[in-house]
C-alpha positions in Angstrom: 112.1 -4.4 -24.8 113.1 -7.9 -25.8 110.4 -10.4 -26.3 110.2 -13.0 -23.5 111.5 -15.7 -25.7 114.6 -13.7 -26.6 115.2 -12.8 -22.9 114.8 -16.5 -21.8 117.0 -17.8 -24.6 119.7 -15.3 -23.7 119.4 -16.2 -20.0 119.8 -20.0 -20.8 122.8 -19.3 -23.1 124.5 -17.3 -20.4 123.9 -19.9 -17.7 125.1 -22.7 -19.9 128.3 -20.8 -20.9 129.1 -20.3 -17.2 128.5 -24.0 -16.4 130.5 -25.3 -19.4 133.4 -22.8 -19.5 134.0 -22.0 -15.8 132.3 -24.3 -13.2 132.7 -27.6 -14.9 136.4 -27.2 -15.9 137.3 -25.8 -12.5 135.9 -28.7 -10.5 137.0 -31.4 -13.0 140.5 -30.1 -13.3 141.4 -28.6 -9.9 139.5 -30.4 -7.2 141.2 -33.8 -7.1 143.8 -34.7 -4.5 146.2 -36.6 -6.7 148.6 -37.3 -3.9 146.4 -38.7 -1.1 143.2 -39.7 -2.9 139.8 -38.2 -3.1 139.5 -34.4 -3.3 141.4 -31.5 -1.8 140.1 -30.3 1.5 141.1 -26.6 1.2 142.1 -24.3 -1.6 142.7 -20.6 -1.4 140.9 -18.1 -3.6 144.0 -18.0 -5.9 144.1 -21.8 -6.2 146.8 -22.6 -3.6 146.1 -26.0 -2.1 146.6 -26.9 1.5 147.8 -30.5 1.0 147.3 -31.5 4.6 143.9 -29.9 5.2 141.2 -32.2 6.7 138.4 -33.5 4.5 134.8 -33.0 5.4 131.6 -34.9 4.9 129.7 -31.9 3.5 132.1 -31.1 0.7 132.5 -34.7 -0.3 128.8 -35.5 -0.3 128.1 -32.3 -2.3 130.7 -33.3 -4.8 129.1 -36.7 -5.2 125.7 -35.0 -5.8 127.2 -32.5 -8.2 129.1 -35.0 -10.4 126.1 -37.4 -10.4 123.7 -34.6 -11.4 126.0 -33.3 -14.1 126.3 -36.8 -15.6 122.5 -37.0 -15.7 122.5 -33.6 -17.5 125.4 -34.0 -20.0 126.4 -37.7 -20.0 130.0 -36.5 -19.8 132.2 -39.5 -19.0 134.5 -37.3 -17.0 131.6 -36.6 -14.6 131.0 -40.3 -14.3 134.6 -40.9 -13.3 134.5 -38.1 -10.8 131.2 -39.3 -9.3 132.7 -42.8 -8.9 135.9 -41.4 -7.3 133.8 -39.5 -4.8 131.5 -42.4 -4.1 134.4 -44.8 -3.5 136.2 -42.3 -1.2 133.1 -41.7 0.9 132.4 -45.5 1.2 136.0 -46.2 2.1 136.9 -43.4 4.6 133.6 -41.8 5.8 131.3 -44.8 6.4 131.3 -46.2 9.9 131.6 -49.9 9.6 130.9 -50.4 13.3 127.8 -48.3 13.9 126.7 -47.2 10.5 126.4 -43.7 9.2 129.0 -41.2 8.1 131.8 -39.5 10.0 131.9 -35.8 10.0 135.6 -35.3 9.2 138.8 -37.2 8.3 142.3 -36.0 7.9 144.1 -35.6 4.6 145.1 -39.3 4.6 141.6 -40.5 5.5 142.2 -41.1 9.2 139.3 -40.3 11.5 139.2 -36.9 13.1 135.5 -36.3 14.1 133.3 -39.3 14.5 130.1 -37.4 15.3 126.9 -38.1 13.4 125.6 -34.7 12.5 122.2 -35.2 10.9 122.8 -32.4 8.5 125.7 -34.3 7.1 123.8 -37.6 7.0 121.1 -35.8 5.0 123.5 -34.7 2.4 124.8 -38.2 2.1 121.3 -39.5 1.4 120.8 -36.6 -1.1 124.0 -37.6 -2.9 123.5 -41.3 -2.8 120.0 -40.9 -4.3 121.4 -38.7 -7.1 124.1 -41.3 -7.7 121.4 -44.0 -8.1 119.4 -41.8 -10.4 122.5 -41.3 -12.6 124.0 -44.8 -12.6 121.3 -47.2 -11.3 123.8 -48.8 -8.8 121.7 -50.7 -6.3 124.3 -50.5 -3.6 124.0 -46.8 -3.4 120.3 -46.9 -3.0 120.6 -49.6 -0.3 123.0 -47.4 1.6 120.7 -44.4 1.4 117.8 -46.5 2.8 120.1 -47.8 5.5 121.0 -44.3 6.5 117.4 -43.2 6.4 116.6 -45.9 8.9 119.5 -44.9 11.2 118.3 -41.3 11.3 114.8 -42.3 12.0 115.7 -44.6 14.8 118.2 -42.3 16.6 117.3 -38.7 15.7 113.6 -38.5 15.2 111.6 -36.9 18.0 108.6 -39.2 18.3 106.9 -36.9 20.8 107.2 -33.4 19.3 108.1 -34.3 15.8 111.2 -33.3 13.8 114.9 -34.3 14.4 117.5 -33.7 17.0 120.6 -32.0 15.5 123.6 -34.2 16.4 124.3 -37.8 17.6 127.5 -39.4 18.9 129.2 -42.1 16.9 127.0 -44.8 18.5 123.9 -42.7 17.6 123.2 -41.6 21.1 122.2 -38.0 21.4 125.2 -35.7 21.7 125.8 -33.1 24.4 127.0 -30.5 21.9 124.3 -30.0 19.3 126.0 -27.3 17.2 126.5 -27.9 13.5 129.4 -25.3 13.5 130.9 -22.8 15.8 128.6 -20.0 14.6 125.4 -22.0 15.4 123.4 -22.2 18.6 123.5 -25.2 20.9 119.8 -26.1 20.4 118.1 -29.4 19.8 116.4 -28.4 16.5 117.1 -26.0 13.6 115.6 -24.8 10.4 118.8 -25.6 8.4 118.8 -29.3 9.5 115.2 -29.8 8.6 115.5 -28.0 5.3 118.2 -30.3 4.1 116.5 -33.4 5.5 113.5 -32.4 3.4 115.8 -32.0 0.4 117.4 -35.4 1.0 114.1 -37.3 1.7 112.6 -35.7 -1.4 115.4 -37.1 -3.6 115.2 -40.5 -1.9 111.4 -40.6 -2.4 112.0 -40.0 -6.2 113.8 -43.3 -6.4 112.1 -45.3 -3.6 108.7 -44.1 -2.7 107.2 -45.8 0.4 104.6 -44.9 3.1 107.1 -44.4 5.9 109.2 -41.9 3.9 106.1 -40.2 2.6 104.8 -39.7 6.2 108.1 -38.2 7.2 108.1 -35.8 4.3 104.6 -34.8 5.2 105.6 -34.3 8.8 108.6 -32.0 7.8 106.4 -30.0 5.5 103.9 -29.5 8.3 106.8 -28.4 10.7 107.8 -25.7 8.2 104.2 -24.5 7.9 103.5 -24.6 11.6 106.8 -23.7 13.4 109.6 -22.7 11.1 108.0 -20.2 8.8 106.7 -17.1 10.7 103.5 -16.3 8.8 103.6 -12.7 10.1 107.1 -11.8 8.9 107.5 -14.1 5.9 110.9 -15.3 7.3 112.0 -18.6 8.8 113.1 -18.9 12.4 116.5 -20.6 12.8 116.8 -22.4 16.1 114.3 -24.1 18.4 114.2 -26.1 21.6 112.7 -29.6 21.5 109.2 -28.2 21.9 109.6 -25.9 18.9 109.9 -22.7 20.9 112.0 -20.3 18.8 115.4 -19.4 20.3 116.6 -17.0 17.7 115.4 -13.8 16.1 117.6 -13.3 13.0 117.0 -14.8 9.6 119.0 -15.4 6.4 117.5 -14.3 3.1 119.4 -17.1 1.3 117.7 -19.8 3.3 114.3 -18.2 2.9 114.5 -18.2 -0.9 116.1 -21.6 -1.0 113.3 -23.0 1.1 110.7 -21.4 -1.1 111.6 -23.8 -4.0 112.7 -26.8 -2.0 109.3 -27.0 -0.3 107.6 -26.9 -3.6 109.9 -29.6 -5.0 108.9 -31.9 -2.1 105.2 -31.4 -2.6 105.5 -32.0 -6.4 107.3 -35.3 -5.7 104.5 -36.3 -3.3 101.8 -35.3 -5.8 99.0 -34.4 -3.4 97.1 -31.4 -4.9 96.0 -30.0 -1.5 99.5 -30.1 -0.1 100.8 -28.5 -3.3 98.4 -25.6 -3.0 99.2 -24.8 0.6 102.9 -25.1 0.0 102.9 -22.9 -3.0 101.2 -20.1 -1.0 103.9 -20.4 1.6 106.5 -20.4 -1.1 105.2 -17.2 -2.7 105.1 -15.5 0.6 108.7 -16.3 1.3 109.7 -15.2 -2.2 107.8 -11.9 -2.0 109.3 -10.9 1.3 112.8 -11.9 0.1 112.3 -9.7 -3.0 111.0 -6.8 -1.0 113.4 -6.8 2.0 116.6 -8.7 1.0 117.7 -7.4 -2.4 120.3 -4.6 -2.7 120.1 -2.0 -5.4 122.7 -3.8 -7.6 120.6 -7.0 -7.6 122.6 -8.9 -4.9 120.9 -10.7 -2.1 122.0 -9.5 1.3 123.0 -12.2 3.8 121.0 -11.6 7.0 118.2 -9.6 8.6 116.3 -9.1 11.8 113.0 -7.3 12.6 112.4 -6.3 9.0 115.9 -4.7 8.5 119.0 -5.9 6.8 121.7 -6.6 9.4 124.4 -8.1 7.1 124.8 -6.5 3.7 127.5 -8.9 2.5 126.5 -11.0 -0.6 127.7 -14.6 -0.3 127.9 -16.8 -3.3 125.2 -19.4 -2.3 122.3 -17.0 -1.6 122.8 -15.5 -5.1 122.5 -19.0 -6.6 119.4 -19.8 -4.6 117.9 -16.4 -5.5 118.0 -17.3 -9.2 116.2 -20.6 -8.7 113.8 -19.3 -6.1 112.6 -16.3 -8.1 112.2 -18.5 -11.2 110.1 -20.9 -9.2 108.0 -18.0 -7.9 107.5 -16.8 -11.5 106.4 -20.3 -12.6 103.9 -20.4 -9.7 102.5 -16.9 -10.1 103.4 -15.6 -13.6 104.2 -12.3 -11.9 106.8 -10.6 -14.1 108.9 -9.0 -11.3 110.0 -12.5 -10.3 111.4 -13.3 -13.7 113.0 -9.9 -14.0 114.6 -10.3 -10.5 115.9 -13.8 -11.4 117.7 -12.2 -14.3 119.1 -9.4 -12.1 120.3 -12.0 -9.6 122.1 -13.8 -12.5 123.6 -10.5 -13.7 124.9 -9.9 -10.2 126.5 -13.3 -10.2 128.2 -12.8 -13.6 129.3 -9.3 -12.8 130.6 -9.8 -9.3 130.6 -13.4 -8.0 132.3 -15.1 -10.9 136.1 -15.1 -10.5 137.2 -14.4 -14.1 140.9 -14.7 -13.2 141.2 -17.8 -11.0 137.9 -19.6 -11.9 134.8 -20.7 -9.9 133.0 -18.1 -7.7 134.2 -15.8 -4.9 132.8 -16.6 -1.5 131.6 -13.1 -0.6 131.1 -9.7 -2.1 130.8 -6.6 0.2 128.3 -3.8 -0.2 130.8 -1.9 -2.4 131.2 -4.8 -4.8 134.6 -5.9 -3.5 135.3 -9.7 -3.3 136.7 -11.1 -0.1 139.8 -12.8 -1.5 140.8 -14.2 1.9 138.0 -16.7 1.8 138.7 -20.0 0.1 137.5 -21.5 -3.2 137.3 -25.0 -1.7 136.6 -25.9 1.9 134.3 -27.9 4.1 131.6 -25.4 3.3 132.6 -24.2 -0.2 132.0 -26.5 -3.1 130.1 -26.6 -6.4 126.7 -27.7 -5.1 124.8 -24.4 -5.0 126.4 -23.0 -8.2 126.1 -26.1 -10.4 122.6 -26.9 -9.1 121.5 -23.3 -9.9 122.7 -23.8 -13.5 120.9 -27.1 -13.9 117.7 -25.8 -12.3 117.7 -22.5 -14.1 118.1 -24.2 -17.5 115.3 -26.7 -16.8 112.9 -24.0 -15.5 113.7 -21.4 -18.2 113.1 -24.1 -20.9 109.8 -24.9 -19.2 108.8 -21.2 -19.1 109.7 -20.8 -22.8 107.6 -23.8 -23.7 104.6 -22.8 -21.6 101.4 -21.8 -23.6 101.1 -18.4 -21.9 104.6 -17.3 -22.9 103.4 -15.0 -25.7 105.1 -12.2 -27.5 105.9 -8.8 -26.0 
């Protein structure tokens, strides 16, 4: 058996090779819309671009986060240029000059298609703007993130029951249709919205800590502990009414393991030892259940479950990425060897099945027989580099920390 340091060094080398030789070249070279500006809205698995596809807030804010985070990591001037291109496009075409906030979708020329203010999208804009400020210290980006935080707090926050309503109209009144997408329930509150608000507010707190933001982070952490995470099952409920009554029974293993480390990240930024301890216990519970119930025999993380059973055995790209980070985080918290081993198996699954060695980037989905779904796109409103690149950056950072820790000894 390899020594832990050999295993970790090999792990880091493999992750860095994927980032440098596949993910980074793909998104630097193939994602720009050189005809209409900004970035392409849709690309097939084989790299065929739909030149008139709409452009979505989620893809563009995730691109802004990605290129900003990459610049912080590698100081590559190409990433600076791409981050600036994304920042300018978002500011020019997605920002609502009349009411503030970001539109959900524009057409290929930047004309408005969907003016709704979906809080999930606003959260990703804050997340990206905060990362842009961390990378480039541009005050205007931080000012815009703070402005957006205030808009969300004024319009979406539920001052009676806590948490946030899913969708607002352009003028920030509460919308009638509260669905994030066609596959979601029309309910006032969701796990997914709160998870990514937590992520966004955590990044904003890094660069601009204040009491109001701190209190909202504490509130969302308490909502996860009290309502969203089912302590009996070790899974997160998905949808709720305004009083936090659950309205769904299924769960997604990818969100469970993603939350396990994002919750810890928030508490670490806040720095309160008592909150850190409680959250770490919740995190480990989520990670243990995910490891026990969600992993297939080949190391892939299945998509969905209900009542303790897997109901969707497909392995999508993003849960695999979150599994690597989540299991590494669980190992850092517990020093339980199966978590480190499983993180490695999750990475092996990605390199063996998810990475598209012919056309670049990652396949969207692999079925239970290991076959990729080549009908799904490489680039779309929901398919971008955020999960994959973040995994590479987080895995590198965490593996280096593990290698340098005093208890990483020998065999």
